[in-house]
N, C-alpha and C positions, 0 to 999 in steps of 0.2 A: 300648467294650464288651469285657469280658474274654473271651479265647478259651477254648473248652472244653478241659479236661484231656485229653490223648491217651488213648485206650482201645485195647485190643488190636485191635478192629475197624477204627477209623479210622487207626491207625498202619500196619496192613497195606495199607490201600487207598491211602494217600497218600505212602508213603516208599519210596525205592529200597532195594535189598537191603543195601548198605553205606552207613553214615552217617558224616559227619564229626563232630568234637566240636561244631562250630558247629550242625550239623543237630540233634544230640541236644539241645543247649541250647535251641534254638527249640522243638522238640517238647515238651520238658518244662517250658518257661517258666522256665528257670534261667539263670544266667550260665555262661560257659565254664569258669570256675574251679571251679564246683560239679561240672560233668561230670568235670573232672580229679580232683576229690576222689572221685567215684564210681569212677573208674578205679583209683585207689589202694586203694579199699575192695573191689575185686574185680570190677567191671564188665568183662567180657571184651572185648578189642580186639586188633587186629593193626596193624602198621605196613606200609602198602603204599606203596612208592616214597617212603618218608620221611614219610608222612602217616598219623596215627593214625585208624583206621577202626573202627566198631562195627557188627557185623551186626545188622540189625533184629530178627531172631528171638531173638538172644542178649540184646538189650536188653529185649525183652518178657519173656523168661524171668527175667531178673535183677529186673525191676520186680515180677513176680508173687510174688517171695519175700517182699515186704513188705506 
């Protein structure tokens, strides 16, 4: 059965504040390479101890642009 597409409401309820690339890929049901494409296209992120992290609220804002 297909998982529902993440919405603002269920993204807030189930996700930690900082997400890894893999976390974002699972939430959006895309591969990690697609998330890296989103990062190159302007999805805000930070490197924390060498690991790329995306703030949940910034992901929501970025998704709402489309």
